[in-house]
N, C-alpha and C positions, 0 to 999 in steps of 0.2 A: 143599445146592445148591438153587437156585431157578431155574425156567424162566420167562422174561419175554417179553412181546410187544413190548418196546421202548418202553413208556410212560415218558415222562420223569419223572413223579412217583414211580412205583415205583422206577425206577433211582436217583433222588435220595435216596429214603428208605432204601434198602438199606444203605449204609455207616453210617448213623446207628443203625439198628435191629439189623443183623446184620453187624458189622464182620468183614471178611475172608471173607464168604460167596462160594461159587462161583456164578456166574451163567451161564446158557446162554440164548441167544436161541431162541425157540420155532420149531421147524421147520414146524409147521402154519401159523403166521402168515406165515413167510417164503415158503413155497410158495404160499399164497393170494395174497400181494402180487405175486409174480413172475407167476403165472398171470393175474392181473387185468391186468397190463401187457401181457403177450403177447396176451391175448384182445382188448384194445382195438385193438392194432395189426393183428392178423389180421382183425378185423372191418372195419377201415378198408380193408384190401387187398381183401377180398371185395366190399365196396361199390364200390370202384373198378372191379372187373370187372363187377359187376351193373349199374352205372349207365352203362356205356359206351353211346354213341349207336348204334354199329353192331357187328356181329359181329367184323369185323377189329380194331376198337379193343379189344373185350373180349379177343380172343386176344393182342393185344400186351401187355395188362395182366396176363395170367395168370402170367408169371414172378414177379410180386409174391408169389404164393401159395407159391412154391417156395423162398423165402429161408430161410436158417437161422433158428431161433427167436431166437438171440442178436441178430440184426439188428433184431428188434422191441423190444429193450430199450434204453432210453436209457443211455448210458455213465455219466452223472452221477446215476443213480437211487439214492437212499438205501437202498432195500430190497435192492439188489444189493450195496452196499458193506458193510452191516452183517453181520458174520460170525456164523453160528449156532454158535459154539464156546463152550466153557467158559472163563470168565475169573474172576479173583478181584477182587471189589470191595473196595478197601481203605478 
């Protein structure tokens, strides 16, 4: 079994070098990718509150900070679709 970060070259070489090897996406890379996406979105929400012209505007923007984390992730994001499960590369 080999654990990969999703690099295209390594994934392409595996069936040639190790026919039928088990492959698992690296959880550390997946978690880092997800947290980077969430961090960018949360940072934008915090800036929306911080940069409000008035106190009442800032208070109206505060609900942005209470959104579920899933709302901060794009639905078509590749890092969310790639499953970190074991698969056999033929």
